[in-house]
C-alpha positions as semicolon CSV with decimal commas, in nm:
position;residue;x (nm);y (nm);z (nm)
1;M;-0,824;-5,059;-0,265
2;W;-1,008;-4,726;-0,289
3;H;-1,023;-4,498;0,017
4;T;-1,248;-4,195;0,058
5;V;-1,021;-3,917;0,183
6;C;-1,241;-3,605;0,174
7;Q;-1,527;-3,426;0,006
8;T;-1,459;-3,227;-0,311
9;A;-1,539;-2,900;-0,128
10;D;-1,267;-2,976;0,130
11;C;-0,990;-2,912;-0,124
12;P;-1,074;-2,613;-0,349
13;P;-0,898;-2,557;-0,685
14;G;-0,540;-2,436;-0,645
15;E;-0,499;-2,585;-0,298
16;G;-0,353;-2,893;-0,134
17;R;-0,429;-3,093;0,179
18;E;-0,248;-3,337;0,402
19;L;-0,464;-3,645;0,458
20;V;-0,438;-4,003;0,579
21;A;-0,580;-4,312;0,407
22;G;-0,520;-4,642;0,581
23;E;-0,156;-4,620;0,694
24;Q;-0,054;-4,381;0,413
25;L;0,007;-4,008;0,463
26;L;-0,112;-3,836;0,145
27;A;-0,073;-3,499;-0,020
28;L;-0,391;-3,425;-0,218
29;F;-0,405;-3,139;-0,468
30;N;-0,682;-2,983;-0,677
31;I;-0,563;-2,847;-1,011
32;N;-0,853;-2,674;-1,188
33;G;-1,103;-2,929;-1,057
34;T;-0,886;-3,238;-1,116
35;F;-0,749;-3,409;-0,807
36;Y;-0,400;-3,560;-0,773
37;A;-0,252;-3,757;-0,484
38;M;0,105;-3,835;-0,394
39;D;0,300;-3,970;-0,100
40;G;0,270;-3,694;0,158
41;I;0,625;-3,729;0,289
42;C;0,897;-3,543;0,101
43;P;1,183;-3,784;0,026
44;H;1,447;-3,524;0,111
45;S;1,389;-3,486;0,487
46;G;1,035;-3,603;0,553
47;G;0,863;-3,266;0,511
48;P;0,484;-3,244;0,474
49;L;0,417;-3,204;0,100
50;G;0,043;-3,159;0,160
51;K;0,126;-2,839;0,349
52;G;0,351;-2,709;0,072
53;R;0,291;-2,409;-0,155
54;L;0,114;-2,501;-0,480
55;T;0,201;-2,293;-0,788
56;G;0,028;-2,421;-1,098
57;C;0,097;-2,794;-1,079
58;M;0,422;-2,762;-0,878
59;V;0,428;-2,815;-0,502
60;T;0,716;-2,680;-0,297
61;C;0,800;-2,864;0,024
62;P;0,773;-2,617;0,314
63;W;1,086;-2,753;0,485
64;H;1,365;-2,731;0,226
65;G;1,207;-2,624;-0,102
66;W;1,212;-2,947;-0,301
67;Q;0,960;-2,916;-0,585
68;F;0,745;-3,180;-0,752
69;D;0,492;-3,179;-1,035
70;V;0,181;-3,312;-0,859
71;T;0,039;-3,449;-1,185
72;T;0,336;-3,680;-1,249
73;G;0,540;-3,688;-0,928
74;R;0,851;-3,572;-1,115
75;H;1,110;-3,366;-0,932
76;K;1,145;-3,019;-1,087
77;L;1,525;-3,024;-1,126
78;N;1,588;-3,398;-1,173
79;A;1,343;-3,553;-1,421
80;N;1,492;-3,895;-1,345
81;Y;1,350;-3,880;-0,992
82;T;0,976;-3,945;-0,953
83;H;0,791;-3,935;-0,622
84;T;0,512;-4,189;-0,564
85;T;0,168;-4,088;-0,692
86;F;-0,167;-4,261;-0,651
87;P;-0,478;-4,283;-0,874
88;V;-0,765;-4,053;-0,773
89;R;-1,132;-4,063;-0,864
90;V;-1,437;-3,859;-0,767
91;E;-1,757;-4,045;-0,683
92;G;-2,038;-3,797;-0,627
93;D;-1,885;-3,551;-0,379
94;E;-1,626;-3,794;-0,244
95;V;-1,259;-3,783;-0,340
96;Q;-1,116;-4,135;-0,339
97;V;-0,754;-4,249;-0,363
98;E;-0,644;-4,596;-0,468
99;L;-0,370;-4,747;-0,252
100;P;-0,194;-5,080;-0,304
101;E;-0,322;-5,360;-0,081
């Protein structure tokens, strides 16, 4: 099911946001005009990934420094670990994220 989470202007290129869709906390990122969404809770200690520092396509959790590629969900140091990501689409000015039903 698709959920509108924000307007495109709410998340400028090079930035991330913490948002909620349904019951899911999301981390939404804008990489050069393309939006990516992932589970907003860092698996290490529950830190807020949407409030992390974005460098290129890597987000750093503000609590303990775990890093993930927001385009794939892969952990920077352990490629075998992938954090949950969600499909994103833009309809007009709305950013929408698809969550499982």
